[in-house]
C-alpha angles and dihedrals in degrees: 000000000000129000126273140099099250117123108272102177136259124311132180125223115193116206089026096165094060128093097263094035095052094049090047091052091051091052093046091052090049090054094053103261126140105229132209108196120195116212134173101245096185107162089223090060091056087205121199110212097169089116085069102038091048094056115118108268093013094118091059104030110024126086122182119214126190108231139151131194088227086067105038093180088066087076096056097090093047092050099043110102096012123132093206139020128202112201105207103136117111129149098235118197110166091171091068111100106180120072110239105207094185092053090046092053089050091053092049092049092044092054092048089053089057089053090050088054088053090054092045092053092065087205105075109104099179140011121206113202119202108223130180137229084242089074091058114033105046102101141093098240094107091228115171096194125035131189140169091303093060123095136179113252106241094192089051091051091051093047098050092036090226116201105251095033090122086066101032097051099052093042090053092047092047094051094047090049094048094050091049092048092048092051094047093047099037092241114159101237130160128186125212133187114216112234121263126232089222132022101221103052094130095065096121100029097061091053096045095247117159130209135012095276092057089052091051091050092047092052093048093051105035120101119245110281137182112259121249111255126204105210117234092187096112093048091048091049088060090059102266116149127194108237102190134036124223095267092053092049094051093043090051092047093050093046091049091050090051092050090050093048096246093121 
């Protein structure tokens, strides 16, 4: 996908109101795509989506669809006729401690239904699945560098009762299921892990620590260790180039928050 304002077709972004989804929509509009964004428009949420509708070009090239992973068929209309689909939507609840296997199964099946809708459309050329570092780093293998062959160990997460397992386990199961489905059905699907602001963010989870105070104690007592590194080699080999360094990203984020009145 190269720059330019020429018409590039219709794409769907699930979870369009979120942080990643909204930035993705802005970039797609800038590149000339017509975007269909799916958002949970539950009246009880009283959701403000003006950050989407106010984007440059949104009035001409952005459509908002009400859809929920609990009802996978609600995505059919948004996906039908698209050339690409970005799967970003996920109901994150990091406060949940217990792993809900029934809910996890529903999320896996719901995501697979979205992939079936992509196949049924006959127009979708590629699906981009938004993964998480949580699907990679949660294991006890002491790996210092991880790549596309690395997976979080679900049994390990269950055994140590790691804080965050209610997020890590379903995300791992969903990604494994989507990759398997795509291979079996010859669906062009790629998975990407958004970058982290720090490498060792799993310091307490992997050891089964709970609560912020446990993490503080752990960091004060642990010996110096090498940081876990998620390898970008495959992404770079496909031609991707990092545009900004960490300082520029933080400076930009702080400036934006000041302009919006958050700081």
